[in-house]
N, C-alpha and C positions, 0 to 999 in steps of 0.2 A: 157386115161389120168387119172393118179393116183391122188387121193386127199390126202393131208397131214392131217391126222386125228389130229395130235397134234396142228397144226396151227389153224385148224377150232375150236377145243375145247377151245383154248386160246381166240380166238376172241369172241366166244360165252360167255365165262366167263366175258370178259370186258363189253359186252353189258348188261349182267345181272346186273353187279355191278353198271353201269351207271343208269339203270332203277331203281334199289333199291335206289340209291341216290336221284333221281328225286322224287320217291314216298315218300321217307322220308322227303324231303323238303316240299312237298305238305302237308303231314300230320302235319309237324311242323307249317306251316303257317296257316293251317285251324283249327287245334284242340289244339295245344300245345302253340305256341307263341301268346300272347295277347299284344296289344299296351299298354304301361304303366307298364307292369309287370317288365321289365328290361330296364330301361331308359338309354341306353348307351349314353354317352356324345357325341359320334360321330354320332349318329343317331337322337337323340332328343335334343331339347334345349327349353329354356323358354325366350322369348323376353319380355323386360320391356315395358309396356304401361304407359308412364309418366303421372302423374296427374299435375294439375296446382295449384300453391299456391294461397290461398285466398288473397283478397285485404284488406287494412286497410282504413277505411273511417272516415271522420270527422263527427261532430255532424249533419251537414246539408247534408251529403251524398257525399261530394266531396272526390275524391281519394287522400289519403295521401301516399299510396304505392300500387303498383299493378305489375303484372308480364306480360311482353310482350314476346310471344313465338319467339324464334330464332332457327335456325337449322344449323346443321353441317352434311356434306355429307360424308359418307363412302362407301366402296365397298368391297364385297366379290369377290375377283379377280378370283376365281375358278368357280363361279356359272354359268357363261355364257359358252355355249358349244363352241367347237373349231371354228365352222363356224361363229357364231355370233361374237366371239372375234376377229377373223382374219379380218372380214369384217369391224369392227368398231373401232379398237384400234387407228389407225392413226387419224381418225376424232375426236375421243374422246380426244386425247392428245392435238390437236389443239384447240378445244373448251375450254378445261380446262385452257390452257395457256393464251388464250385471255380473259377468264372470270376473273381468279384470278390474272394474271399478275405477279406472283412471280417466275415462272419457265418457261423455254422454253418447247415447245411441245415435243422435243426429251427426256427431262428429265422426263416428265410425263409418256411418253410411256415406258421408261426404268423402272421407279418405279413400274408401274402396272404390266409389263411383268415379272419382277423378282419376285414380290410377288406371281404371278400366278404360276410360276415354283416352288417356295418354297411350295405353298399350294398343288400342285399336288403330291408332294413328302411326303405329310403328315405334313408339317410344317405350318408356319403362312400363312394365306390366306386373312386376313382382312387388309384394308388400309384406313386410313382417307385421302381423296383426298386433303384436305386443312383444317387447323384448324379454318379458318375464320368462324364466325357466320353469318348466312344469314337471311334476312327477308323471309317472306312466299313466296313472289313473286320470289325472287332470288332462293329460294329452288326449286320452281316449274320449273324455267328456267334450273338449273343444272340437275334436274331429267329428262329433256327432251333431254339431250345430247345422242349421239350414245352409244349403249350398255346399258347405264343406263335407257334409255327410255323403255327397255324391261321389266322393273319392277324388283321386288326383286327376284322372282323365276327364271327368265331367264336372267336377266342382273346383278344381284347381288347388285343393289343399296340399300343403307341403310341410312335412314334419321333419325338422332338423334335430338330430340327436346330438347332444353335448354331454360328454362324460365329465362329471364333477368329481374331482379327486378328494377323497376323504381320508383323514388321519385319525383313527379311533383314539389314539393316546395323546392327541394334541401336540404339544411342542417337545414331548419326550423323544430324545434322539434326533431332534430336528436337523442338526447340521450333518449327522451321519446319513439320515434317510434322504434329505433334500426335500424340495417342496414345489409343487405346481398346482394351479387351480383347475386346469382342464387340459384336454388332449392337444389343444392348439399351441400350448406353450412349449418351448424348448428348454428343459432344465439344464442348469450348469453345475449344480452342487450335489453332493451326496450320491447315494445309490440311484436316485431318480436321474441324475446327470450322467454318471459313469455307465449305467446299464440302460440308458434311454433306448438304444437300438434294439435291445432285447425286450423291454417292456412295451415299447410303442406299438408294435404290430404294423400291419399294412392295410390301408384302406382299399376297398374294392371299387368296382366301376359298373354302373348299370347303363347300357346304351339305350337311348330313347330316340324316337322319331315322331315328327309331326304329321298327323293324318290330313287328308283333304278337308276334313271337317274341323281342322285346327285343334285337334286333341292330341296330347302327348301320350304315346303308348310305348311299351317296351319294344325295342327293335330286336326281334328274334333272329334277324340275319347276322347280327354281330354278337360276339361272345360276351356274356356277363362274367365279370371277374369278382369272385366272392371275397369279402374282407377276411383277413387273417388276424385274429386277435393276438395281442402281445403275450409273451410267456410270463408266468409268475416267477419271481426271484425269491428264493428262500435264503435268509441270512443265518449267520451263526449267533446273532444277538439273542441274549436271554432277556426278555422284556422286564421280568421281575428284578433281575440283577441290575439292569440299566436304571430302574426306578430306585433301587437301594443306593447305587453309586451317585445318582443325581442328588438325592436327598442328603446324603452324607457330605457331598461337596458344598451344597447349598448352605448347610448348617455352619460350616467353617467360614464361608465367604460372608455370611450375614453378621458375623461377630465383630467385624472391624471395618473401618473406612479405609484402612491402609492397603487392602488388597482389592483388585478389580477383576480378576479372572482366574480360571483354573481348569484343569483337565484331569480326568480319571480314565484309565484304560485297564480293562481286565482281560487276560488271555487264558485259554486252556493250555496248560503246559505241554502235554504230549502232542497236541495237534496244531497249535498255533492259531486256533479259532479265537476271534475277538468276541468276547461275551458281553462286553459293555464298552461304550466309548462316549464319554460325557464331556461336553465343552460348555462352560458357563461363563458369562460375562455380565457385569452389572449394567443395567440398561438406563441408569440415571433417574428412574422413576420408583425406586425402592424395591425393584424386583430384578430378575435375571433372565437372560435369553441366550440362545445358542446362535451367535452371529458369526463365529469364526471357528475353524477346526484347529485348535491349538495343538492337538495331539500329533497331527501330521504336517501342519503348515508353519508352525512356529519353531524355527531352529535357533539355537543359541548355545552359549557355553554352559555345559551341564553342571560344572562344579564337581563336588566330591563323589557323586555317584559314578563318575568316570574312573575312580580309583579301582573299581572292580575289574576293569579291563587291564589296568596296570598290574594289579596283583596277579591276575590270571596269567599274564605274559611272563612275569617274573617266576611264578611257580612252574609254569610249563617249560620254561627254559632252564629249570633247575638252578636258577641264580640264588634262590632263597628257599626257606621253609617258613611256616607260620611261627616257628619257635626261634627263628634267627633274631639275634639281639644286635641292635646298632646304637651308636651314641645318640642321645636325645639332644640334638643341636637346636636351640631355640632361635638363634639368629644366624642365618646362613646366606652366603652370597655365591651366585654361580652365573657365569655368562654375562656379567656386567649389570649395570643398573643398581638400584637401591637394594640393600640386604633385605631378605625376606624373613619376617618374624612370625613364629608359631608359638603362641602362648599356651597351647594345649600341652606342650612338652615341659612346662615350667616345673612340674612336680617329679620329673624323671631325670635320671642320669643316663640310663640306658633303657631301651624299650624293645619289646618283641614286635615283629611284623603284625601279628594277630592283634595285639593291644593297640598298635598304631591305627589299624583299620577300624577297631571298635570306637576309638575316640576321634577318628577322622583327622589324624595329624597330616597336615600338608607337607611339612618339611621332611618327614620320613619318606614319603613317596617321591618327593622331588629328589631327595638324595639317592634313593634306590635307583631311580631312572638314570640320573646323571652318572652314577658310579658304574653302572652296568652297560650303558648304551652310548656314552658320550663319544666313543671312538667311531661309532657307526649309528647315528641317530635314525638314519633311514631304515635300518633293520628293525628298530623299535616301531616306527610308524607303519612300515609294511606289515608287521605282525598284527598291529591294531586293526588294520583294514582287511587284510587277506586271510588272517587266521582267527583273530577275535571277531572280526566282521562287524564291529560296533560302528564303524564309520562307512560301512559298505551299504550302498543303496539297494533296495529290493522292490520288486513290483508290488503294488497295492491297488485294491479295487476302487479307491476313491481318488478323484482328481485333486491336485494341489499338494502332493507330497514334496516337501522341501528336500533339496539335495544336500547331503552331508558335506562338510568342508573340513579338511585337515591340511595343515601346511606341509609343503614338500621341501626337504632339506637341500634338494638340488637347485631350487630357485634362489639365485644369488642377488637379484636386483628387483627394484620396484617395491610396492606396498606389501606384496606377499613374500618378500625376501626372507630367507631363513636366518634366524639368529640363535646362537647357542642357548640363550635364556629361554627359548621356546620349548626346549626339551623338558625341563622340570615343570614348566607351566602346563604342558599337555598331560603330564603324568598325574596332575591333580585336577584336570578337567577344564583348563582354560586353553585359549588359542586353538580351540576345536569347536565346531558347530554341528550339532545333531538335534534331531527332534525327540520329543518324549517317546515316540514309538521306536526310534532307533535304540534308545536306552533300554526300554522294556524288552525289546526283542533279544538283546544281548543277555539280560538277566533271565529271561525265559529259557534261553539255551543253557545257562548255568543250572537252572532248576531241572532241566531235561537231561542232566548228566552230560552236558557238552554238545548236545545235538541241537542245532538251530533250525527251527521250522519257519516257513514263510507265514507272517501274520496274514490272515485272510478273513473276509467278512461274508463272502458269498459261498453258500454250501451247494446249491444246485439251481437249475432252471426247471420249471415244471409247466406242464400243459394238462389242464383238467385233472390235477392231482397226480399225474404220472410224471416221473422224473425223466426229463429229456437229456439233460447233461449234468453230470455230477463232478464236483471238484474235490478231489481227495487231498488230505494233508500233504504238504510238499516240503521235503527236506532241502534246506539251503546249503548245509555243510556242517562240519564239526568245528567248534571253536576251541576245544581243549579235550584232554582225556577225561575219562570218568573219574579217575583218581584226583586230578586237579580240580574238577568241578566239586567234588566232595570236600576238598580242603577249603574252597571258597565258601561252601555252605557253612562250614564251621566258623569262619570269620564273620559271615553275615549273621549267623545266629548269635554270636557274641555281641554284636551291635545292640541287640534288644534284650539279651539275657544277662550280660555281664554288667555289674554295677559300674556306673561311670560311662558306659557305652552311650552313644548319642541318641539311641532309641530306647534306652532302658526305662526311663521315667514314664514314657507313653505306653509301653507294652508290658509293664510290670503287671503280673497276674492276668494277662490276656488268656482266655480259655483256649484259643487256638495257637499252636506253636508257629510263630512267624520267623522268617529270616529276611533281613533287609539291609538297606543302606540309605543313609541320609545324605543330603547334598544341598548346598546353598551357593549360588553364583551371583555375582553382580552383573547387571545388565547395562550395556553401553547406551548412553543417550545419543539418539541419531543426530541431534542438533550440533553436537560438538565432538562426537566420536570418543567421549571419555566416560568414565564410570561415575562421574558426578557432574551435576549442572553447576551453573554459576553460583547458586545459593548454597551448594553443598548437599543437595538432595541426592539420594541413591535409590536405585531400583534393583529388586532382587527376583531371582527365580529360585523358589524353594522346592525340593523334591524328596519324596520317599519312594523307593522302589524295592520290591522283594517278592517273596513267594510263600505259599502255605499249602498244607501243613508241612512242617519242617522235615519230618522223616520220610514222607512220600508226597512230594509236591504235586498238587492238582491245579492250582491257579497261580498265576503271576500277576502283579498289578503295579502300576505306577500312578502316583498322585503328584501333580505339579501345580503350584500356585504362584501367580505373578503379582508383585506388589505395585502400588502407586509410588510415585516419587516420595521418599520419606527420609527423615533423619535417623530413623531407627534401623535395627538389624533384623533380619529374618532368618529363620532356621527351618530346615526340612522337617525335623522331628516335631517342632512346635505346631506348624501349620498343616503339614501333610500327614504326619503320623496318625493323628486322630481320625482322619478320613479313611486311611488305610485300615486302621483297627476296626472302625465301625462296619465297613464293608465286609472285612474278613469274618468278623463275629456273626454277622447276619447270614453269610453264606454257610458258616460252620453250623449255626443253629438250625438251618433248614436242610442240611445234608443228611440223608438217610445213611450214607456211607460212614459217617463219623460218629453219629450218636442217634438217640431217639429222634425221629423226624418231627419237625414243627411245620404246620401247614404253610404253603407258599402264599404270598400276598395276592396272587392272581390265579385264576383258573382258566383253562382253555375252553371256549365255547364248544358244547358237544354237538358239533355240526353233523356227525355221523352216528350219534348215539341216541340215548333215550329221549332227550329233550325235544328234538324235532318230531319224533314219532308221536309224543304226547300232544304237541301243538297241532299236528295234522289230525289227530283223533278228535281233539276239541273242535276244530274247524268243521270237520265232517258232521259233528253233532250240533252245529249251529251255535257254538260257544266261542267267546273271545279266548284265544290261547294265552297261556302264561309264558311270557317272554323274558322274565327276569334271568339275568346271567348271560344272555346272548349278546354277541357283538352286533353292531348296527347292520352290517352287511347280511349276516345270517337272518336277523329278524326281518329285514326288509324283503329278503328273498322269499321267506315263508309267507309273509303277508300279501305282497303284491301278486304272487302267484295265485292267491285266493281272492283277488279283487279288492283288497283293502287300499284305501288312500292313507299314506303314512306321513306324519309330520314328527319332528323330533327336536329336542333341545339338549345341549351338553355334548360331551364326548366320552367315549369309553364303552361301558356295558350298560344294558338296560337294568335299571333298579326300580322303575315305576312306569305305569302305563294307565291311560284313560281311553276307553273304559277298562275296568279292572278285569283280571283273569276270571273266567267262569261266567261273566255276564252274557246274556243273550244278545246275539248280533242284531243290530238294528240298521244302521246306515253304512257300516263297514268303513267308518273313519276312526283312526286310532292315533293317539299321540304318545310318543315314547320319551321317557326321561332317562338320560344317560349320565353316568358318573365314572370318572377315572379312578384307578386304584392308587393314585399318588396325589400329593398336594401340588398345586401350581405355585410357581415362584411368586406370582403376584399376590397369592393368598397368604404368604408368610409375613409375619410382622417383623420388620427389620428396624423399626423406629427406635427400639430400645437400645440399640447398639451404637 
C-alpha cells in the first residue's frame, strides 16, 4: 500500500497550524489579555445601581416628600439557552398575559421570540415586558415566572428600579417644596430644586462581563461602586401652621372675584425660621393652586408698610419722637408735579407722629422725610439699605428671589434718574421695589428688638436619622437700637388698638395682642407703565404685616393680596387683616406657652414609638395590623417588610384599611385609604361668592 506523501504533509501542516493557534490563544489569555484593558462593549458592560432620593421632612420630622421604590421588568431575550427558552416560553407568555392583562399570550410569545431572533443575529436583544410600574411584591411575583425565575445570568430577567416621588400632603406647600415624579427628573423649583444635589444621591455601578457561554456575570476583576442614597432635608416648616395659613388665605380669596392671588409667610422671631409659606392663585376652575412663589418672586412698591422703615430711621436719627406734633397739611407739593392730597388729615390741624402712623397718613411721612433729608437724600436711602436693611438682599434657600430695587440720588440721567419728588414717594413706600419677604424680614427684626435674622427654610441635612450638617440661626445685622424698636412697637400696637387706627376694626377684641401695619399700593400695568389702564381700571397690592404676642413677640407674619384690574379700592386691613387675625388666633389657641393647650390639627406618626411595635406584634401573631394614623411611607415600610402587597388611595394618613385591623391574614393583600388633615382648594364651594 502506497502512502501519498503530499496528502500526509498537508494534513500534518494543518495540525501544526491548529496547534499554533491554540497555543497562541492560551498565551493571549494567560499573559497578554487582561480584563479591563480593552473593554469591548460586546463583552463588558456597566449596570447602574440606582440610589434613592432623600426625603423632605417638616420641623417635627413628618414626611413632606419621600420616594417609594417601584419596578419595571425587562428581559434579555438571548440570555437563556435554547433548552431553557424552549421549555419555558409558552408558560411565560401565559403568565405575563394573565398578570398584565394588556395582551394575549400569543402576542407575548411572538414579541419575545422575535426579539430573541433579532438578538441572535447581533441586533436588539432587550425587551421591556411591560411599561407598568410594579410594587416590590409584584416585582417578586413576575420575577418568579418561567425563564425569568432562572435569574439574570440564565434567564435574562432585568429589574429596573424607579423611585416614585410621593407628597403625603398633596399640594400643601407645593411651590415651597417643589415637585418631581421620579429620580430621572431635574427639578427647578422649591426645595426639590434648590437642594437637588443634596437630595439626589449618586448612582452606583456594577461591572459585568459576558462569559464564553454568553451569560452576563459580575466582573469581579473590576470594582463595584455602591450607590450613595441622597440625604434627607429637614425644613423649618410647621405643617399644621402651613395648613392653617393656607385655609385662612383661601377663605379670603374665595369671597370675591376682585382678587386673584395672595401670599402668607410666618416667621419665628428670634431665629428667622420660616414656619409657613403659602402662595395661592386662582386656577380659573373655581379652585386655587400654588403656581408662583409670590413671597419671594413678586417684587413691587409695598405702600404704607414701608413707613415702618421711614419711622425707624427718623427715630434712630433723633429727628423726631412719637409725640412730635407737626401741621396736618392735607394738600402738599414737593419736588414738582401735581400736589399730593391726603384726606386722612382732614379732621386734624396738627397731628402726632404716632397718630399719623396709626391712621397711615401719607403726607406726614412725606413731609418728615423731605424736611429732614432733602439736603442729603442719599443719606436717607443709604440708611434704608445699610442700616434698616429693608432693601438689602439676603441669601435664601429657594431659587427665584427677586432683587430689591431702590433709586440712587447720584443717577442724574436716564429712566432711573433721580428726581427730588422721589424722596417723599420713597418715604411712603413708592419708587421702591421689594418682595413680601423683604418687608417681613424688616418687621421681624423690629419684633426681635432690632436684630435682623436671615430668613431660612432648611434646618439640617440627615442620613438615616442622624444629623450630617446643621444650619444655625444666622444674624444679618442690627437695624436699630432696642429702644427704637420698642418705640416702633408702640406705633404698631396703636394701629390695631387705637380707635381710628387702620387695623382697629379688624383686630378689636382679638384674644391675642397683635402689633402691625397696613399698606396698600397701586400696581403698574405692564402694558403702559401707568397705574391705570385705558378703561380706568386699577390694580392693588394690599398688605398687613406685624407680630404677636405684643409684649413678647414669638411670630411675625405678612399677608399680601393682589387684586384683579378693578374700579374699586383695596385696603390692607380689609383684605389681609382677617387672614392675619385668623392665623394668629389659631396659633394662640394651640400654644401651650400662652394658655391651656388645644390639640394640634395633626399628629406625627409614631415611627419609633408604640404603634409600629403593636403592628409587628399583630403580624407575628398572623393578624392584620392596625395602621390608622400612620403616614404612607411608614405603613408601606411595615407591610412590605412582612411580605404584603400594598395598594392605596388618597393622600395624607391612613384612616381606613381593607382587610380590617385584627382580621386573620389570608393572602397578604391590603388596601389603604388615606386622608389629609386639611381641605383641598377644589373641595371648597366658591360658587356662592
